[in-house]
C-alpha positions in Angstrom: -17.9 15.1 10.6 -15.3 14.2 8.3 -14.7 10.7 9.0 -18.4 10.1 8.4 -19.1 11.5 6.0 -15.7 9.6 4.1 -15.9 6.4 6.2 -16.5 4.7 2.3 -12.5 6.1 2.0 -11.7 4.4 5.4 -13.6 1.3 3.9 -11.7 1.1 0.5 -8.7 0.8 2.8 -9.9 -1.5 4.9 -10.9 -3.8 2.1 -7.3 -3.2 0.1 -5.5 -4.4 2.9 -7.2 -7.0 3.3 -6.6 -7.9 -0.1 -3.1 -7.2 0.2 -2.9 -9.7 3.7 -4.6 -12.6 1.9 -2.7 -12.9 -1.2 0.7 -12.5 1.2 -1.2 -15.4 2.7 -2.5 -17.4 0.0 -2.1 -15.5 -3.9 -5.5 -13.7 -5.1 -7.0 -13.3 -8.5 -5.1 -10.6 -10.3 -8.6 -8.7 -11.0 -8.8 -8.9 -7.5 -5.5 -7.1 -6.3 -3.6 -4.9 -9.5 -5.3 -2.4 -8.1 -4.4 -2.6 -4.1 -1.6 -0.6 -3.3 -2.9 2.3 -5.7 -6.1 2.9 -4.4 -4.1 4.3 -0.9 -2.3 6.9 -3.0 -5.5 7.8 -4.7 -7.4 8.0 -1.6 -4.8 10.3 0.0 -5.1 12.6 -3.5 -9.2 12.3 -2.1 -9.1 13.5 1.6 -6.3 16.2 0.7 -7.0 19.4 2.1 -4.9 22.9 0.5 -3.7 25.9 2.5 -3.4 25.0 6.3 -0.4 24.0 7.9 3.4 25.2 6.5 5.3 23.1 3.9 7.2 22.1 6.2 4.6 21.1 9.1 2.7 19.2 6.9 6.2 17.2 6.1 7.1 17.3 9.7 3.0 15.2 10.5 4.0 13.1 7.4 7.4 11.9 9.1 5.7 11.6 12.8 3.0 9.3 10.8 5.2 7.4 8.7 8.6 6.9 9.5 8.5 6.9 13.2 6.7 3.7 12.9 8.2 2.4 10.4 11.5 2.7 11.8 9.8 1.6 15.2 8.9 -1.7 13.9 11.4 -2.1 11.9 13.8 -2.2 14.7 11.4 -4.8 17.1 11.6 -7.2 14.0 15.4 -6.8 13.9 15.5 -7.8 17.6 12.8 -10.6 17.1 15.0 -12.1 13.8 18.3 -11.5 15.3 17.6 -13.4 18.7 16.4 -16.1 16.7 20.2 -16.2 16.2 19.8 -16.4 12.7 23.6 -15.7 10.7 25.5 -12.6 11.4 25.3 -11.9 7.0 21.8 -12.3 6.9 21.4 -9.7 9.9 23.9 -7.1 8.2 21.6 -7.3 5.4 18.1 -7.2 6.8 19.9 -3.9 8.7 21.0 -2.0 5.4 17.2 -3.2 3.6 15.8 -1.1 6.6 17.3 1.7 5.9 17.1 1.0 2.4 13.6 0.0 2.1 12.8 -1.9 -1.3 11.2 -5.7 -1.0 14.9 -6.3 -3.3 17.6 -4.3 -5.2 17.4 -5.5 -8.8 14.5 -5.8 -10.7 12.6 -9.4 -11.1 12.5 -8.7 -14.7 16.2 -8.1 -15.4 17.9 -11.0 -12.7 17.1 -14.2 -11.5 19.8 -13.6 -8.7 18.2 -11.2 -6.3 19.4 -9.5 -3.3 16.3 -9.5 -0.7 16.5 -6.6 1.3 12.9 -6.3 3.5 13.5 -10.1 4.7 12.6 -10.0 8.5 8.6 -10.2 7.8 8.6 -6.4 7.0 8.6 -7.0 3.3 4.8 -4.5 3.4 6.8 -1.4 5.3 8.4 -0.5 2.0 4.8 1.4 1.6 5.3 3.9 4.5 9.1 5.4 3.1 7.5 5.4 -0.4 4.1 7.5 0.8 6.7 10.0 2.5 9.1 10.5 -0.4 6.1 10.8 -3.0 3.7 13.4 0.3 7.0 15.5 -0.4 7.5 16.0 -4.2 3.0 16.3 -3.9 2.2 18.9 -1.7 4.6 20.9 -2.6 3.5 20.9 -6.1 -0.8 20.5 -5.8 -1.4 23.7 -4.6 -0.5 24.9 -7.9 -1.6 22.4 -9.9 -5.2 21.6 -8.3 -5.2 25.8 -9.5 -5.0 25.1 -13.3 -5.8 21.5 -14.7 -3.1 22.5 -18.0 -0.7 23.2 -15.7 -1.8 18.9 -13.6 -1.7 17.4 -17.3 1.9 19.1 -18.0 2.8 18.2 -15.2 1.7 14.3 -14.7 3.2 14.2 -18.6 6.2 14.7 -17.0 6.4 12.5 -14.2 5.2 9.7 -16.4 8.5 10.0 -18.2 10.5 10.3 -15.8 9.0 7.1 -13.9 8.9 5.3 -18.0 12.9 6.9 -17.6 14.2 5.6 -14.5 11.8 2.1 -15.0 15.8 1.8 -17.1 17.8 1.5 -14.2 18.3 -2.0 -13.5 18.7 -1.4 -9.9 15.8 -0.2 -7.5 16.2 3.1 -5.8 16.0 3.4 -2.2 12.1 4.6 -0.4 11.1 4.0 -4.0 11.8 7.4 -5.6 11.7 5.8 -8.5 8.2 5.6 -8.6 7.8 8.7 -6.3 6.3 10.3 -10.0 3.7 8.0 -10.7 2.6 7.9 -6.7 2.4 11.3 -7.2 0.2 11.3 -10.5 -2.0 9.1 -8.6 -3.0 11.2 -5.6 -3.1 14.4 -8.2 -5.5 12.1 -9.6 -6.9 11.7 -6.6 -7.2 15.3 -5.5 -8.9 16.6 -8.7 -11.5 13.8 -8.2 -12.8 15.0 -4.5 -12.5 18.8 -6.0 -15.2 17.1 -8.5 -17.1 15.6 -6.4 -16.5 12.5 -7.9 -18.0 10.2 -5.2 -20.4 12.2 -3.9 -22.9 12.2 -7.0 -24.7 9.3 -8.6 -23.0 7.4 -10.9 -24.4 6.2 -14.0 -24.7 2.4 -14.8 -22.8 3.1 -17.6 -19.7 4.8 -16.2 -19.6 1.7 -13.8 -19.9 -0.3 -16.7 -17.0 1.3 -19.1 -14.8 1.0 -15.5 -15.1 -2.0 -15.3 -14.8 -3.0 -18.4 -11.4 -0.6 -19.1 -10.1 -2.7 -16.1 -10.9 -6.1 -16.8 -9.7 -5.3 -20.3 -6.1 -3.7 -18.9 -5.6 -6.5 -16.1 -5.9 -8.9 -19.0 -4.0 -6.7 -22.3 -0.5 -5.6 -19.6 -0.3 -8.3 -17.7 1.3 -9.0 -14.4 1.8 -5.6 -12.6 3.3 -5.2 -9.0 4.4 -1.1 -8.1 6.7 -2.3 -5.3 9.4 -3.8 -7.5 8.6 -1.0 -10.1 6.5 -3.9 -12.3 4.4 -2.0 -14.8 3.1 -4.5 -16.9 4.3 -6.9 -20.3 5.6 -3.8 -22.3 8.2 -2.2 -19.5 8.5 1.3 -19.4 5.8 0.8 -22.2 3.5 -0.4 -19.5 3.2 3.3 -17.1 0.7 4.7 -19.0 -1.7 1.0 -19.1 -0.4 1.1 -15.5 -1.8 4.3 -14.7 -5.6 3.1 -16.4 -5.7 -0.5 -14.3 -4.9 2.0 -10.8 -7.1 4.2 -11.9 -10.2 2.2 -13.1 -9.7 -0.8 -9.9 -9.9 2.0 -7.5 -12.5 3.5 -9.2 -14.6 0.2 -8.8 -13.3 -0.6 -5.4 -14.3 3.0 -3.8 -17.4 2.6 -5.8 -18.3 -1.0 -4.4 -17.8 0.5 -0.4 -19.7 3.5 -0.9 -23.2 1.2 -2.5 -22.3 -1.5 0.6 -22.1 1.3 3.8 -25.1 -0.1 5.1 -23.7 -3.5 5.5 -22.2 -5.0 8.5 -18.9 -6.2 6.5 -18.5 -2.1 6.3 -18.6 -1.4 9.2 -15.2 -4.1 9.6 -13.8 -3.0 7.2 -13.6 1.2 8.1 -12.0 -0.3 11.2 -9.3 -2.1 9.4 -8.9 1.0 6.9 -8.3 2.9 10.6 -5.5 0.8 11.8 -3.4 0.0 9.0 0.4 1.0 10.1 -0.4 -2.0 13.0 -1.3 -4.1 9.8 0.4 -3.2 7.7 3.9 -3.5 10.0 2.7 -6.2 11.4 0.5 -8.9 9.6 3.8 -10.6 7.7 5.0 -11.4 10.9 1.9 -13.1 12.4 1.4 -15.5 8.8 4.7 -16.6 9.2 4.5 -17.3 12.7 1.4 -19.4 12.3 2.7 -21.3 9.6 5.3 -22.2 11.6 3.0 -23.2 14.3 0.5 -25.0 12.0 3.2 -26.9 9.8 3.2 -29.2 13.6 0.6 -29.9 13.5 -0.8 -30.8 9.7 0.4 -31.3 6.4 -0.3 -27.2 5.2 1.2 -28.7 1.4 -1.1 -30.6 1.1 -4.2 -28.7 1.7 -6.6 -28.0 -1.3 -10.5 -27.0 -1.6 -12.7 -25.6 0.7 -9.7 -27.2 3.7 -7.4 -24.8 2.2 -9.3 -21.5 2.5 -10.3 -22.4 5.6 -6.6 -22.8 6.6 -5.6 -19.2 5.1 -8.9 -17.8 6.7 -8.1 -18.7 10.2 -4.4 -17.8 10.0 -4.7 -14.5 8.0 -7.7 -13.4 11.1 -5.3 -14.8 13.6 -2.2 -12.7 11.9 -4.6 -9.2 11.8 -5.9 -10.0 15.1 -3.0 -10.1 16.8 -1.2 -7.2 14.7 -4.4 -5.3 16.7 -3.1 -6.2 20.2 0.6 -6.0 19.4 -0.3 -2.4 17.8 -2.6 -1.7 21.2 -0.2 -2.4 23.5 2.6 -0.5 21.5 0.4 2.7 21.6 -0.4 2.2 25.3 3.2 1.8 26.4 4.0 4.3 24.2 1.2 7.0 25.5 2.8 6.0 29.4 6.1 6.9 28.2 4.3 10.4 27.6 2.9 11.2 30.2 5.3 10.2 32.8 8.1 12.7 30.5 5.2 15.0 30.4 
């Protein structure tokens, strides 16, 4: 029943993930992508249910859901790249990167000579450990915060202040510890939106218009952002509040679009993508990379432009998505088979 009622949230996750994959294959307009990671945190907060499991049980379930595939797929990717005879120092750095779980070691705004850690087609997998660390904090404070808006506001201010202070560090902390504060605030916002049944209510046109204007205006004003490398905007740490506005307004627009299009066939496709986020997140970059290597043997990829370029991008993403889904299904079947034998 829950899946049917909130199918549009699966679609929103699917749309955001599809934009992630296209941007990794080609790059997209800032107006399309500056919310596409944050929306996952807001949706997770929206689906939060107070009570039920204990804190320990909840975290154990999150670890099984997030960390097992993270380390499992990381091991597969590392072995694959090791079999390609990469040099030993590079393999050691990639191995360290799996455990550090950040795309790079230093803030890109602080240095031009960086250390890139997630370089075995696992650059998007930082999100899994980031979400786990955020969950550790969110589930610890969620019930208390959701019992009183004043507590939520005070906690959110403290978390955003901590985020701004941590942003002054030149080094990106392991497992995205330094962005857990702002990600937790996004989850709290999602949980309060659920409490108010925000997306169940019909949104007046003026609210949609204000939301759109705020999003577009703030994207232009605040400039480039990238949550994965702690890039909040042109004003560095002072951009954190503007980053929050971009995140909430952009995520809201994404979810609204998927709710308005619930009856369209494309929405069904997006829901399917949204229910297979982990395998797609973990494997799509390998698919994109392998497709590119094969394609370069037959065509001059660099010379493509216009319609030809976008046809190439569409085919590349489609092949990568299909391959990732098939690989994920095969791995799931093998895992199920091994579990049956143990039983």
